[in-house]
Backbone bond lengths (Angstrom), bond angles and torsions (degrees), N, CA, C in turn:
res aa  C-N    CA-C-N  psi(-1)  N-CA   C-N-CA  omega(-1)  CA-C   N-CA-C  phi
1 M - - - 1.423 - - 1.511 102.75 -
2 T 1.375 118.66 123.54 1.464 124.19 171.56 1.497 113.01 -98.58
3 A 1.252 114.89 139.49 1.433 119.05 175.24 1.528 110.97 -100.18
4 T 1.260 116.01 130.49 1.445 120.23 -179.66 1.507 105.59 -114.14
5 K 1.290 115.99 133.49 1.481 124.63 178.05 1.563 107.88 -91.31
6 T 1.288 114.39 135.19 1.457 118.02 -178.83 1.545 101.05 -105.73
7 A 1.329 114.21 137.75 1.437 120.39 176.62 1.518 112.64 -75.14
8 K 1.281 114.22 133.05 1.517 114.64 -178.99 1.583 105.02 -77.82
9 P 1.340 115.02 146.41 1.458 118.29 -178.42 1.572 111.11 -60.22
10 A 1.280 115.99 148.27 1.456 118.52 178.14 1.543 110.56 -72.84
11 A 1.291 114.33 161.88 1.500 120.50 176.42 1.451 110.97 -51.94
12 K 1.310 117.86 141.64 1.404 120.27 175.05 1.471 113.72 -65.15
13 R 1.264 120.75 135.90 1.432 125.29 178.93 1.440 112.99 -106.92
14 A 1.347 119.61 154.76 1.465 124.03 172.23 1.502 113.95 -57.30
15 K 1.292 109.90 -51.42 1.492 119.70 179.12 1.502 107.65 -135.01
16 K 1.300 120.11 145.53 1.383 123.82 -176.97 1.527 110.41 -67.20
17 G 1.372 114.57 131.16 1.425 119.67 -179.65 1.552 113.71 90.58
18 E 1.350 118.10 -10.76 1.402 122.54 -174.94 1.545 107.88 -108.18
19 A 1.300 118.20 121.76 1.438 121.03 -179.34 1.590 109.54 -79.34
20 S 1.274 115.11 133.21 1.541 120.35 -179.18 1.452 106.15 -103.53
21 H 1.311 117.52 132.84 1.436 123.06 177.93 1.556 106.63 -107.71
22 R 1.324 112.97 141.14 1.461 114.85 177.28 1.505 108.94 -124.58
23 L 1.318 115.02 147.14 1.513 121.15 174.00 1.567 101.79 -108.91
24 R 1.309 115.05 109.86 1.456 122.08 -176.47 1.644 105.89 -99.00
25 I 1.353 112.55 119.76 1.365 122.53 -176.84 1.577 110.74 -112.34
26 K 1.331 116.21 116.58 1.455 117.36 175.78 1.578 106.86 -107.04
27 V 1.293 115.02 128.68 1.456 121.01 179.80 1.442 111.98 -122.67
28 S 1.340 115.57 130.30 1.501 118.69 -177.30 1.495 109.49 -137.31
29 A 1.333 115.08 149.38 1.473 125.18 -178.76 1.488 110.76 -160.04
30 Y 1.314 117.61 163.02 1.519 127.26 -177.66 1.524 104.43 -76.77
31 E 1.381 120.40 -41.49 1.447 122.71 -175.17 1.531 109.63 -103.02
32 H 1.334 115.31 130.61 1.528 117.14 -178.26 1.451 111.74 -72.92
33 A 1.329 120.50 -28.39 1.498 120.35 -178.69 1.520 110.33 -68.88
34 V 1.310 115.71 -41.27 1.493 120.46 177.45 1.533 108.35 -65.49
35 L 1.229 116.16 -39.83 1.539 121.12 179.00 1.491 112.26 -63.04
36 D 1.304 116.25 -45.25 1.477 121.49 -178.47 1.528 112.24 -65.10
37 R 1.315 114.62 -36.58 1.472 117.97 176.95 1.526 112.25 -70.37
38 S 1.334 115.41 -35.90 1.534 119.46 177.72 1.507 107.02 -66.95
39 V 1.342 119.91 -43.15 1.467 121.58 -177.51 1.539 110.69 -63.25
40 K 1.273 115.84 -40.16 1.425 123.81 179.73 1.547 108.76 -63.42
41 Q 1.291 117.31 -41.55 1.454 124.66 175.66 1.532 112.61 -57.31
42 I 1.436 112.28 -46.15 1.408 119.49 -179.06 1.507 113.03 -65.82
43 I 1.363 115.40 -39.66 1.547 121.73 -177.31 1.480 103.49 -69.98
44 D 1.333 122.63 -44.05 1.550 122.10 -177.60 1.539 109.24 -62.55
45 T 1.334 116.52 -38.66 1.495 116.86 -179.82 1.499 108.53 -68.43
46 A 1.322 124.45 -39.15 1.479 122.74 176.44 1.513 110.78 -68.45
47 A 1.377 117.12 -40.16 1.415 114.99 -178.06 1.470 114.72 -68.23
48 R 1.397 118.49 -20.67 1.381 123.52 179.58 1.573 111.77 -67.71
49 Y 1.290 117.05 -24.30 1.473 126.09 178.16 1.620 112.19 -102.42
50 N 1.321 114.74 13.47 1.497 120.82 -179.93 1.509 112.95 57.22
51 A 1.364 117.46 39.91 1.431 123.74 177.94 1.552 109.27 -85.74
52 T 1.299 120.02 145.74 1.466 122.27 176.16 1.514 107.11 -84.38
53 V 1.416 113.77 121.47 1.410 120.65 -175.70 1.521 106.95 -112.77
54 V 1.371 117.99 134.57 1.434 124.53 173.46 1.519 105.41 -117.03
55 G 1.376 115.58 117.95 1.420 121.08 177.47 1.508 111.76 124.73
56 P 1.285 117.59 -169.99 1.461 131.93 13.17 1.524 111.55 -80.09
57 V 1.240 115.72 135.66 1.494 123.46 176.94 1.527 108.31 -100.47
58 P 1.380 113.83 115.52 1.505 117.80 179.08 1.526 107.40 -70.60
59 L 1.356 113.90 134.55 1.498 122.66 -179.48 1.561 104.78 -105.01
60 P 1.322 116.07 161.61 1.491 118.03 176.21 1.481 115.23 -55.62
61 I 1.211 119.20 143.45 1.443 127.53 175.86 1.519 109.87 -76.31
62 D 1.371 113.40 126.85 1.484 118.72 168.70 1.457 113.33 -80.86
63 I 1.295 117.96 128.04 1.457 120.05 179.06 1.502 109.12 -119.09
64 K 1.190 118.12 115.05 1.462 124.74 173.54 1.437 112.65 -99.65
65 K 1.414 120.97 118.28 1.504 121.37 -174.04 1.603 101.48 -112.56
66 Y 1.296 109.50 143.89 1.420 122.71 177.68 1.563 112.30 -129.11
67 T 1.331 119.27 124.15 1.425 124.34 179.48 1.517 110.25 -106.59
68 V 1.329 116.59 126.11 1.467 122.53 -177.47 1.507 112.20 -124.81
69 N 1.308 119.14 140.23 1.439 121.56 173.78 1.602 108.30 -66.02
70 R 1.305 114.22 137.40 1.447 118.08 176.97 1.573 111.78 -73.90
71 A 1.338 115.76 -41.94 1.373 118.04 -179.24 1.567 107.75 -113.73
72 A 1.277 118.19 151.67 1.472 124.93 -177.51 1.552 110.54 -81.98
73 F 1.313 118.09 -27.62 1.465 117.26 -169.00 1.562 115.26 -124.60
74 I 1.338 117.97 -48.93 1.420 122.72 -171.13 1.475 117.08 -85.99
75 D 1.366 116.42 -69.68 1.427 124.09 -173.58 1.437 115.33 -84.98
76 K 1.362 115.47 84.21 1.504 118.44 -175.43 1.542 107.11 -75.82
77 D 1.292 124.14 -21.16 1.399 124.62 -179.00 1.609 113.55 -80.50
78 S 1.337 116.80 -12.20 1.340 121.92 -175.22 1.555 104.87 -92.14
79 R 1.353 117.92 118.13 1.475 120.58 -177.84 1.534 111.81 -133.77
80 E 1.289 117.00 158.57 1.427 120.70 172.93 1.545 106.49 -118.66
81 Q 1.327 111.90 151.64 1.521 116.80 175.49 1.585 109.23 -121.32
82 F 1.315 114.99 137.83 1.389 122.83 177.62 1.504 105.89 -124.77
83 E 1.363 119.20 151.31 1.418 122.59 175.39 1.523 110.01 -138.54
84 M 1.289 117.29 153.89 1.459 126.04 174.70 1.517 103.22 -123.68
85 R 1.330 114.52 129.72 1.422 125.03 177.60 1.534 108.41 -107.60
86 I 1.417 117.28 129.16 1.359 120.54 178.02 1.556 106.20 -117.02
87 H 1.328 117.90 115.61 1.468 122.46 -179.23 1.466 107.75 -94.90
88 K 1.376 116.97 141.32 1.445 123.20 -174.64 1.542 108.21 -136.03
89 R 1.353 109.94 146.29 1.536 120.91 174.04 1.513 110.79 -135.74
90 M 1.288 118.31 147.22 1.482 124.00 -179.03 1.584 107.23 -118.61
91 I 1.243 115.17 134.54 1.428 122.78 174.99 1.499 111.06 -128.06
92 D 1.359 119.61 132.36 1.463 124.15 175.61 1.535 110.27 -111.89
93 I 1.247 116.01 132.82 1.438 123.29 173.91 1.547 110.85 -113.21
94 V 1.312 118.59 110.06 1.444 122.81 -173.98 1.477 109.91 -80.38
95 N 1.392 118.48 133.54 1.416 124.60 173.18 1.524 109.96 51.27
96 P 1.358 120.57 62.45 1.443 121.00 -176.59 1.634 107.66 -77.09
97 E 1.328 111.44 146.44 1.450 117.14 173.27 1.481 110.09 -94.45
98 G 1.399 115.81 171.47 1.458 116.67 -174.30 1.555 109.86 -67.30
99 K 1.417 117.57 -31.24 1.472 117.66 178.76 1.490 113.06 -61.90
100 V 1.324 116.74 -36.97 1.476 120.49 -179.18 1.433 110.37 -70.96
101 I 1.312 122.99 -40.68 1.456 123.58 176.86 1.511 111.49 -65.84
102 E 1.293 119.04 -36.72 1.433 122.36 176.00 1.490 115.74 -64.88
103 A 1.342 111.77 -40.07 1.512 119.25 -178.12 1.528 106.25 -71.97
104 L 1.337 119.02 -34.52 1.550 119.91 -179.13 1.540 107.34 -71.81
105 T 1.284 123.04 -33.75 1.394 126.03 -178.40 1.509 111.29 -69.12
106 N 1.378 116.38 -29.07 1.489 122.40 -179.11 1.497 113.87 -92.36
107 I 1.359 116.42 4.42 1.486 116.87 -175.33 1.492 107.43 -78.50
108 D 1.374 113.70 146.34 1.471 124.13 -178.02 1.502 108.29 -104.07
109 L 1.340 117.12 110.09 1.442 119.27 -179.54 1.614 108.36 -111.33
110 P 1.320 113.39 154.58 1.429 115.79 -178.64 1.516 113.74 -63.80
111 S 1.432 116.63 163.86 1.447 116.92 176.21 1.505 111.19 -75.42
112 G 1.308 116.89 154.10 1.434 120.57 -172.32 1.597 115.53 95.23
113 V 1.331 114.79 -8.55 1.417 119.40 -176.31 1.563 106.73 -106.88
114 S 1.310 118.26 122.45 1.373 117.75 -179.73 1.593 109.07 -112.60
115 I 1.266 116.51 145.04 1.434 122.67 -172.56 1.599 108.44 -125.55
116 D 1.354 114.33 136.91 1.499 120.43 173.10 1.502 106.04 -125.82
117 V 1.337 117.45 120.76 1.517 123.87 -174.36 1.473 102.54 -115.06
118 K 1.421 111.17 136.17 1.513 117.66 178.19 1.580 103.07 -137.85
119 M 1.426 115.89 142.44 1.364 121.47 172.83 1.571 106.86 -98.74
120 M 1.297 116.45 124.06 1.478 117.05 -178.17 1.536 109.12 -117.86
């Protein structure tokens, strides 16, 4: 028996023969209201330079749970649970120009918002 590998189809292009570049921005924060304001600010900055924006796409919320004993010595069965929720959004900017990238690097976002930028 021979195994044949099938080639997966290439990524969809805007026009045939033209490579499309994407600027993928992942934004995360503990508070969803601050996150939504930051995402709106990023989209407005990209729209100011007529860039094609895809998103924001909400990503799954990371929930980190911590269980702590209430008492140090006697009541071992008495516990408290705490959780941290990390909200995330993803934005794609298709075929960004130099002006768009420069404007996005100069953007001022509130503290507590982290950004991960990749060129694809």
